[in-house]
PAKEKE-106706 format. One record per residue (C-alpha): x, y, z; residue number from 1. Coordinates in Angstrom, 3 decimals, always signed. Last residue first. Example, Ala and Ser with C-alpha at 12.3 -4.5 7.8 and 13.67 -1.06 7.14 Angstrom:
<X = +13.670	Y = -1.060	Z = +7.140	pos = 2>
<X = +12.300	Y = -4.500	Z = +7.800	pos = 1>
# end
This chain:
<X = -26.638	Y = +2.713	Z = -22.344	pos = 278>
<X = -22.956	Y = +3.525	Z = -22.595	pos = 277>
<X = -20.712	Y = +0.660	Z = -21.684	pos = 276>
<X = -17.328	Y = +1.239	Z = -20.039	pos = 275>
<X = -18.882	Y = +2.743	Z = -16.930	pos = 274>
<X = -20.694	Y = -0.488	Z = -16.180	pos = 273>
<X = -17.493	Y = -2.523	Z = -16.589	pos = 272>
<X = -15.601	Y = -0.319	Z = -14.121	pos = 271>
<X = -18.477	Y = -0.248	Z = -11.633	pos = 270>
<X = -18.940	Y = -3.999	Z = -11.737	pos = 269>
<X = -15.226	Y = -4.499	Z = -11.102	pos = 268>
<X = -15.341	Y = -2.103	Z = -8.138	pos = 267>
<X = -18.519	Y = -3.676	Z = -6.769	pos = 266>
<X = -16.823	Y = -7.075	Z = -6.462	pos = 265>
<X = -13.502	Y = -5.524	Z = -5.434	pos = 264>
<X = -15.003	Y = -3.593	Z = -2.503	pos = 263>
<X = -13.684	Y = -5.581	Z = +0.465	pos = 262>
<X = -10.525	Y = -6.634	Z = -1.373	pos = 261>
<X = -9.743	Y = -3.060	Z = -2.401	pos = 260>
<X = -10.415	Y = -1.450	Z = +0.974	pos = 259>
<X = -8.300	Y = -4.091	Z = +2.725	pos = 258>
<X = -5.451	Y = -3.589	Z = +0.277	pos = 257>
<X = -5.559	Y = +0.184	Z = +0.713	pos = 256>
<X = -5.709	Y = -0.105	Z = +4.502	pos = 255>
<X = -2.684	Y = -2.491	Z = +4.423	pos = 254>
<X = -0.418	Y = -0.368	Z = +2.232	pos = 253>
<X = +0.421	Y = +2.183	Z = +4.938	pos = 252>
<X = +1.490	Y = -0.616	Z = +7.303	pos = 251>
<X = +3.751	Y = -2.215	Z = +4.679	pos = 250>
<X = +5.335	Y = +1.114	Z = +3.753	pos = 249>
<X = +5.901	Y = +1.896	Z = +7.421	pos = 248>
<X = +7.724	Y = -1.415	Z = +7.762	pos = 247>
<X = +9.897	Y = -0.538	Z = +4.774	pos = 246>
<X = +10.799	Y = +2.811	Z = +6.312	pos = 245>
<X = +11.467	Y = +1.065	Z = +9.625	pos = 244>
<X = +13.951	Y = -1.204	Z = +7.851	pos = 243>
<X = +15.577	Y = +1.754	Z = +6.095	pos = 242>
<X = +15.893	Y = +4.046	Z = +9.108	pos = 241>
<X = +18.188	Y = +6.420	Z = +7.239	pos = 240>
<X = +20.910	Y = +8.448	Z = +8.856	pos = 239>
<X = +22.643	Y = +11.813	Z = +8.584	pos = 238>
<X = +20.244	Y = +14.065	Z = +6.715	pos = 237>
<X = +17.174	Y = +12.045	Z = +7.619	pos = 236>
<X = +14.924	Y = +9.514	Z = +5.850	pos = 235>
<X = +12.312	Y = +8.095	Z = +8.228	pos = 234>
<X = +10.508	Y = +11.426	Z = +7.988	pos = 233>
<X = +9.485	Y = +10.693	Z = +4.385	pos = 232>
<X = +7.203	Y = +7.903	Z = +5.597	pos = 231>
<X = +5.388	Y = +10.298	Z = +7.922	pos = 230>
<X = +4.940	Y = +12.863	Z = +5.143	pos = 229>
<X = +3.463	Y = +10.205	Z = +2.839	pos = 228>
<X = +1.195	Y = +9.098	Z = +5.752	pos = 227>
<X = -0.596	Y = +12.408	Z = +6.243	pos = 226>
<X = +0.272	Y = +15.735	Z = +7.851	pos = 225>
<X = -2.699	Y = +17.680	Z = +9.194	pos = 224>
<X = -1.422	Y = +19.174	Z = +12.472	pos = 223>
<X = +2.307	Y = +19.875	Z = +12.081	pos = 222>
<X = +3.145	Y = +21.769	Z = +8.889	pos = 221>
<X = +0.583	Y = +21.352	Z = +6.148	pos = 220>
<X = -0.053	Y = +23.013	Z = +2.779	pos = 219>
<X = +3.277	Y = +22.338	Z = +1.060	pos = 218>
<X = +3.910	Y = +18.702	Z = +2.045	pos = 217>
<X = +0.200	Y = +17.875	Z = +1.732	pos = 216>
<X = +0.184	Y = +19.362	Z = -1.756	pos = 215>
<X = +3.159	Y = +17.426	Z = -3.112	pos = 214>
<X = +2.582	Y = +14.098	Z = -1.347	pos = 213>
<X = -0.573	Y = +12.393	Z = -2.643	pos = 212>
<X = -0.711	Y = +8.631	Z = -2.037	pos = 211>
<X = -3.860	Y = +8.424	Z = +0.102	pos = 210>
<X = -5.658	Y = +11.231	Z = -1.757	pos = 209>
<X = -5.567	Y = +9.409	Z = -5.085	pos = 208>
<X = -6.382	Y = +6.067	Z = -3.454	pos = 207>
<X = -9.474	Y = +7.510	Z = -1.781	pos = 206>
<X = -10.665	Y = +9.150	Z = -5.007	pos = 205>
<X = -10.333	Y = +5.896	Z = -6.925	pos = 204>
<X = -12.101	Y = +3.962	Z = -4.159	pos = 203>
<X = -14.974	Y = +6.455	Z = -4.019	pos = 202>
<X = -15.444	Y = +6.362	Z = -7.795	pos = 201>
<X = -15.561	Y = +2.562	Z = -7.798	pos = 200>
<X = -18.040	Y = +2.589	Z = -4.903	pos = 199>
<X = -20.302	Y = +5.081	Z = -6.662	pos = 198>
<X = -20.106	Y = +3.122	Z = -9.907	pos = 197>
<X = -21.032	Y = -0.124	Z = -8.167	pos = 196>
<X = -23.931	Y = +1.689	Z = -6.395	pos = 195>
<X = -25.402	Y = +3.062	Z = -9.640	pos = 194>
<X = -28.590	Y = +1.007	Z = -9.361	pos = 193>
<X = -28.963	Y = +2.103	Z = -5.735	pos = 192>
<X = -28.462	Y = +5.757	Z = -6.827	pos = 191>
<X = -30.923	Y = +5.565	Z = -9.721	pos = 190>
<X = -33.944	Y = +4.044	Z = -7.997	pos = 189>
<X = -34.591	Y = +5.498	Z = -4.559	pos = 188>
<X = -32.551	Y = +8.706	Z = -4.647	pos = 187>
<X = -33.024	Y = +9.599	Z = -8.320	pos = 186>
<X = -36.657	Y = +8.490	Z = -8.337	pos = 185>
<X = -37.277	Y = +10.663	Z = -5.268	pos = 184>
<X = -35.606	Y = +13.619	Z = -6.988	pos = 183>
<X = -37.831	Y = +13.197	Z = -10.033	pos = 182>
<X = -40.858	Y = +12.847	Z = -7.734	pos = 181>
<X = -42.166	Y = +9.354	Z = -7.095	pos = 180>
<X = -45.863	Y = +8.602	Z = -7.643	pos = 179>
<X = -45.946	Y = +5.203	Z = -9.359	pos = 178>
<X = -45.598	Y = +6.892	Z = -12.765	pos = 177>
<X = -42.467	Y = +8.571	Z = -11.369	pos = 176>
<X = -40.981	Y = +5.171	Z = -10.524	pos = 175>
<X = -41.780	Y = +3.828	Z = -13.994	pos = 174>
<X = -40.131	Y = +6.854	Z = -15.583	pos = 173>
<X = -37.038	Y = +6.381	Z = -13.429	pos = 172>
<X = -36.669	Y = +2.734	Z = -14.415	pos = 171>
<X = -37.419	Y = +3.490	Z = -18.067	pos = 170>
<X = -34.412	Y = +5.833	Z = -18.196	pos = 169>
<X = -32.148	Y = +2.808	Z = -18.489	pos = 168>
<X = -28.911	Y = +3.007	Z = -16.424	pos = 167>
<X = -25.761	Y = +3.141	Z = -18.614	pos = 166>
<X = -25.926	Y = +6.951	Z = -18.783	pos = 165>
<X = -25.693	Y = +7.027	Z = -14.977	pos = 164>
<X = -22.352	Y = +5.212	Z = -15.001	pos = 163>
<X = -21.203	Y = +7.358	Z = -17.910	pos = 162>
<X = -21.807	Y = +10.612	Z = -16.043	pos = 161>
<X = -20.436	Y = +9.084	Z = -12.848	pos = 160>
<X = -16.957	Y = +8.677	Z = -14.291	pos = 159>
<X = -16.720	Y = +12.196	Z = -15.735	pos = 158>
<X = -18.094	Y = +13.678	Z = -12.533	pos = 157>
<X = -15.506	Y = +11.717	Z = -10.536	pos = 156>
<X = -12.727	Y = +13.105	Z = -12.721	pos = 155>
<X = -13.956	Y = +16.658	Z = -12.100	pos = 154>
<X = -14.436	Y = +15.941	Z = -8.338	pos = 153>
<X = -10.882	Y = +14.647	Z = -7.816	pos = 152>
<X = -9.022	Y = +17.909	Z = -7.323	pos = 151>
<X = -11.775	Y = +19.818	Z = -5.541	pos = 150>
<X = -12.279	Y = +17.030	Z = -3.007	pos = 149>
<X = -8.519	Y = +16.755	Z = -2.471	pos = 148>
<X = -8.163	Y = +20.484	Z = -1.779	pos = 147>
<X = -11.285	Y = +20.720	Z = +0.390	pos = 146>
<X = -10.192	Y = +17.747	Z = +2.502	pos = 145>
<X = -6.701	Y = +19.231	Z = +2.822	pos = 144>
<X = -8.121	Y = +22.487	Z = +4.170	pos = 143>
<X = -10.507	Y = +20.727	Z = +6.540	pos = 142>
<X = -7.678	Y = +18.638	Z = +7.972	pos = 141>
<X = -5.829	Y = +21.796	Z = +8.874	pos = 140>
<X = -2.294	Y = +23.014	Z = +8.123	pos = 139>
<X = -3.550	Y = +26.042	Z = +6.181	pos = 138>
<X = -7.349	Y = +26.220	Z = +6.133	pos = 137>
<X = -7.970	Y = +28.869	Z = +8.789	pos = 136>
<X = -11.092	Y = +30.961	Z = +8.242	pos = 135>
<X = -11.179	Y = +33.820	Z = +10.776	pos = 134>
<X = -10.083	Y = +36.150	Z = +7.981	pos = 133>
<X = -7.079	Y = +38.269	Z = +7.007	pos = 132>
<X = -3.954	Y = +36.321	Z = +7.977	pos = 131>
<X = -5.274	Y = +32.759	Z = +7.702	pos = 130>
<X = -7.276	Y = +33.512	Z = +4.563	pos = 129>
<X = -4.225	Y = +35.060	Z = +2.919	pos = 128>
<X = -2.075	Y = +32.039	Z = +3.865	pos = 127>
<X = -4.596	Y = +29.612	Z = +2.379	pos = 126>
<X = -4.919	Y = +31.667	Z = -0.801	pos = 125>
<X = -1.151	Y = +31.903	Z = -1.223	pos = 124>
<X = -0.825	Y = +28.111	Z = -0.880	pos = 123>
<X = -3.665	Y = +27.468	Z = -3.328	pos = 122>
<X = -2.216	Y = +29.892	Z = -5.867	pos = 121>
<X = +1.238	Y = +28.238	Z = -5.481	pos = 120>
<X = +0.004	Y = +24.651	Z = -5.805	pos = 119>
<X = -2.430	Y = +25.059	Z = -8.690	pos = 118>
<X = +0.195	Y = +24.670	Z = -11.423	pos = 117>
<X = +1.453	Y = +21.538	Z = -9.634	pos = 116>
<X = -1.775	Y = +19.801	Z = -10.609	pos = 115>
<X = -0.790	Y = +19.850	Z = -14.268	pos = 114>
<X = -3.630	Y = +21.200	Z = -16.459	pos = 113>
<X = -5.145	Y = +18.567	Z = -18.754	pos = 112>
<X = -7.397	Y = +17.451	Z = -15.898	pos = 111>
<X = -9.373	Y = +20.696	Z = -16.163	pos = 110>
<X = -10.469	Y = +19.539	Z = -19.607	pos = 109>
<X = -12.669	Y = +16.872	Z = -18.002	pos = 108>
<X = -14.934	Y = +19.514	Z = -16.525	pos = 107>
<X = -14.615	Y = +21.834	Z = -19.526	pos = 106>
<X = -15.760	Y = +19.105	Z = -21.907	pos = 105>
<X = -18.862	Y = +18.473	Z = -19.791	pos = 104>
<X = -19.542	Y = +22.199	Z = -19.532	pos = 103>
<X = -19.079	Y = +22.659	Z = -23.265	pos = 102>
<X = -21.674	Y = +19.877	Z = -23.801	pos = 101>
<X = -24.167	Y = +21.199	Z = -21.255	pos = 100>
<X = -24.002	Y = +24.780	Z = -22.576	pos = 99>
<X = -27.723	Y = +25.165	Z = -23.055	pos = 98>
<X = -29.493	Y = +22.279	Z = -21.392	pos = 97>
<X = -29.852	Y = +18.576	Z = -22.085	pos = 96>
<X = -30.609	Y = +16.607	Z = -18.959	pos = 95>
<X = -29.964	Y = +12.950	Z = -18.120	pos = 94>
<X = -26.218	Y = +12.298	Z = -18.242	pos = 93>
<X = -25.019	Y = +15.812	Z = -17.417	pos = 92>
<X = -27.467	Y = +16.127	Z = -14.512	pos = 91>
<X = -26.600	Y = +12.656	Z = -13.208	pos = 90>
<X = -22.884	Y = +13.430	Z = -13.309	pos = 89>
<X = -23.409	Y = +16.677	Z = -11.396	pos = 88>
<X = -25.462	Y = +15.028	Z = -8.650	pos = 87>
<X = -23.298	Y = +11.906	Z = -8.278	pos = 86>
<X = -20.114	Y = +13.929	Z = -8.705	pos = 85>
<X = -20.845	Y = +16.024	Z = -5.638	pos = 84>
<X = -21.447	Y = +12.930	Z = -3.502	pos = 83>
<X = -18.394	Y = +11.106	Z = -4.879	pos = 82>
<X = -16.108	Y = +14.095	Z = -4.310	pos = 81>
<X = -17.384	Y = +14.548	Z = -0.758	pos = 80>
<X = -17.077	Y = +10.850	Z = +0.109	pos = 79>
<X = -13.538	Y = +10.726	Z = -1.283	pos = 78>
<X = -12.588	Y = +13.861	Z = +0.659	pos = 77>
<X = -14.108	Y = +12.489	Z = +3.884	pos = 76>
<X = -12.293	Y = +9.157	Z = +3.547	pos = 75>
<X = -8.954	Y = +10.652	Z = +2.488	pos = 74>
<X = -8.843	Y = +13.275	Z = +5.225	pos = 73>
<X = -9.980	Y = +11.021	Z = +8.075	pos = 72>
<X = -7.910	Y = +7.961	Z = +7.168	pos = 71>
<X = -4.847	Y = +10.026	Z = +6.313	pos = 70>
<X = -4.994	Y = +12.022	Z = +9.549	pos = 69>
<X = -5.393	Y = +8.817	Z = +11.573	pos = 68>
<X = -2.364	Y = +7.239	Z = +9.869	pos = 67>
<X = -0.215	Y = +10.341	Z = +10.303	pos = 66>
<X = -1.087	Y = +10.490	Z = +13.998	pos = 65>
<X = -0.341	Y = +6.780	Z = +14.453	pos = 64>
<X = +3.045	Y = +7.227	Z = +12.805	pos = 63>
<X = +4.388	Y = +9.453	Z = +15.535	pos = 62>
<X = +7.869	Y = +8.684	Z = +14.249	pos = 61>
<X = +10.733	Y = +6.809	Z = +15.898	pos = 60>
<X = +8.569	Y = +5.002	Z = +18.475	pos = 59>
<X = +5.894	Y = +3.711	Z = +16.064	pos = 58>
<X = +8.571	Y = +2.415	Z = +13.690	pos = 57>
<X = +10.445	Y = +0.737	Z = +16.533	pos = 56>
<X = +7.780	Y = -1.975	Z = +16.875	pos = 55>
<X = +7.521	Y = -2.618	Z = +13.131	pos = 54>
<X = +11.294	Y = -2.576	Z = +12.610	pos = 53>
<X = +11.804	Y = -5.158	Z = +15.360	pos = 52>
<X = +9.514	Y = -7.681	Z = +13.660	pos = 51>
<X = +12.347	Y = -10.090	Z = +12.855	pos = 50>
<X = +12.638	Y = -12.684	Z = +10.118	pos = 49>
<X = +14.994	Y = -15.669	Z = +10.473	pos = 48>
<X = +14.750	Y = -17.665	Z = +7.224	pos = 47>
<X = +14.740	Y = -14.508	Z = +5.076	pos = 46>
<X = +18.236	Y = -13.602	Z = +6.194	pos = 45>
<X = +19.386	Y = -10.478	Z = +4.385	pos = 44>
<X = +23.113	Y = -9.841	Z = +4.265	pos = 43>
<X = +22.952	Y = -6.905	Z = +1.847	pos = 42>
<X = +25.241	Y = -4.847	Z = +4.062	pos = 41>
<X = +22.843	Y = -1.916	Z = +4.519	pos = 40>
<X = +19.776	Y = -4.176	Z = +4.647	pos = 39>
<X = +21.231	Y = -6.500	Z = +7.260	pos = 38>
<X = +22.390	Y = -3.604	Z = +9.417	pos = 37>
<X = +19.025	Y = -1.857	Z = +9.208	pos = 36>
<X = +17.325	Y = -5.020	Z = +10.451	pos = 35>
<X = +15.125	Y = -7.399	Z = +8.459	pos = 34>
<X = +11.394	Y = -8.174	Z = +8.359	pos = 33>
<X = +10.530	Y = -4.914	Z = +6.595	pos = 32>
<X = +12.892	Y = -5.926	Z = +3.778	pos = 31>
<X = +10.864	Y = -9.085	Z = +3.060	pos = 30>
<X = +7.593	Y = -7.146	Z = +2.963	pos = 29>
<X = +8.978	Y = -4.507	Z = +0.588	pos = 28>
<X = +10.671	Y = -7.137	Z = -1.586	pos = 27>
<X = +7.360	Y = -8.995	Z = -1.902	pos = 26>
<X = +5.614	Y = -5.753	Z = -2.870	pos = 25>
<X = +8.313	Y = -4.924	Z = -5.424	pos = 24>
<X = +8.062	Y = -8.501	Z = -6.846	pos = 23>
<X = +4.265	Y = -8.401	Z = -7.214	pos = 22>
<X = +4.197	Y = -6.980	Z = -10.739	pos = 21>
<X = +7.070	Y = -9.173	Z = -11.942	pos = 20>
<X = +5.459	Y = -12.253	Z = -10.384	pos = 19>
<X = +2.124	Y = -11.450	Z = -12.015	pos = 18>
<X = +3.827	Y = -11.081	Z = -15.400	pos = 17>
<X = +5.528	Y = -14.444	Z = -14.914	pos = 16>
<X = +2.266	Y = -16.073	Z = -13.798	pos = 15>
<X = +0.468	Y = -14.760	Z = -16.871	pos = 14>
<X = +3.277	Y = -15.918	Z = -19.172	pos = 13>
<X = +3.088	Y = -19.423	Z = -17.694	pos = 12>
<X = -0.669	Y = -19.514	Z = -18.209	pos = 11>
<X = -0.301	Y = -18.190	Z = -21.763	pos = 10>
<X = +2.208	Y = -20.939	Z = -22.517	pos = 9>
<X = -0.143	Y = -23.549	Z = -21.103	pos = 8>
<X = -2.966	Y = -22.212	Z = -23.271	pos = 7>
<X = -0.730	Y = -22.207	Z = -26.356	pos = 6>
<X = +0.373	Y = -25.766	Z = -25.618	pos = 5>
<X = -3.270	Y = -26.866	Z = -25.382	pos = 4>
<X = -4.112	Y = -25.140	Z = -28.647	pos = 3>
<X = -1.208	Y = -26.940	Z = -30.314	pos = 2>
<X = -2.452	Y = -30.309	Z = -29.028	pos = 1>
# end
């Protein structure tokens, strides 16, 4: 009887914690279905929702451009970081060479430096390239892709190193006995086996780039602005489009939710695989 009460109590506690976690999301959705007047006066009417904020959101701000920029920049940057990390992580997991341990510590040690410390050097470098070379990275999608790829690659290498370490070496040795080259064994055997880790790394990198504001606000002006900039534009000096701001928050959250639910099976496998060293 006592064990049953404990289980029921844990169930209730779980639902309470879940409700607390989801309450900001529920408030966001509920607020997006109201008008600015209702939100400013606190007279919200949840029984009569309106989708006016969603339709006006696209008219007030060119939100489609921000959404497309975010999808392109975040997807390409996440793919680039995952691809680079797959090679570097495999090398650190499988090969022992002079300086491999300091290199591994140096890769993860870069994350101890606050990202804001890189902002000014990156900005100056972009401006110098624009003024002195044909390479234009400031206010371009390519520039933001390079920035986000460089920022997440060290973390991705750290993740992939342990994903690859959890894969038995016997699989590669058996493939090479059957005639595969080391690179062929890596492509045909190791990468498919590490697919959950690759997907988990991609999702983490995508989410990092999707929510980033500091660098995109400093390194873009008109052509490569992403969703965080678009959401900020709903707040002006003299008025705030609160309902449209909430609607934009809902729209910007949907791609992240879709990506998570589509990849959750592989994401969970990737997390658990990386937690166990083989």
